[in-house]
C-alpha positions, 0 to 999 in steps of 0.5 A: 365478814364483809365489813372485815374484808372492806376494812382490810382493803381500805387499810391496804389502799391507805398504806399504798398511798402513803408509801407512794407519797413517801417515794415521791417525796424522796425522788425530788427536792422542793427546789426541783418541784419549783423548777418544774413549776416554772417549766410548765408555766413557761412551756404550757405543757400538760402537767404529769400526775406525779408533778400535780401531786408534788405541786400540792406540797406548795399549795397549787391545785389543778381545778379541772382535768384540762389544767386550765384553772388552778388555785393557790393555797397559802398558809398563814403563820398563826392565822395572822396577817401583817400590813406587808402581807395584806399589801401583797394580797392586794397587789396580787388581786390587782395584778391578776384581776382576781375578784376574790380571796377565800379564807380557808380552814387551817389558817390558809388563804386561797387564790382561785381561778389562776392561770398556771403561767401566773403562779411563779409571779405570785410567788415572787410577789409573796417572796418580796414582801415576806 
């Protein structure tokens, strides 16, 4: 009996989470999310919970509750890198004095221990060598 109740509660919470995520996506466009990113990067204010959730859609994750460190996960098309992309990665590592890059499951690379104010510049470097 408890198993059925527990299973029903899990399904209910999953449904609530999916519906709230759909609402977040309906409320704001991708361009608005990037504009918010630039705002927070420039003014250094604490990021709202909704915006933190939206930033995940662009691969940006807060590493701690104080929002002092972030990671950026970038998908790789077909899991491959060309020479220009490798040069972009090297440029990012050198520009921001990063010591490592991680290759993750799901064909993604991850830059870790980033400052939020650096992420817009990283997007610019990636966009230039797209």
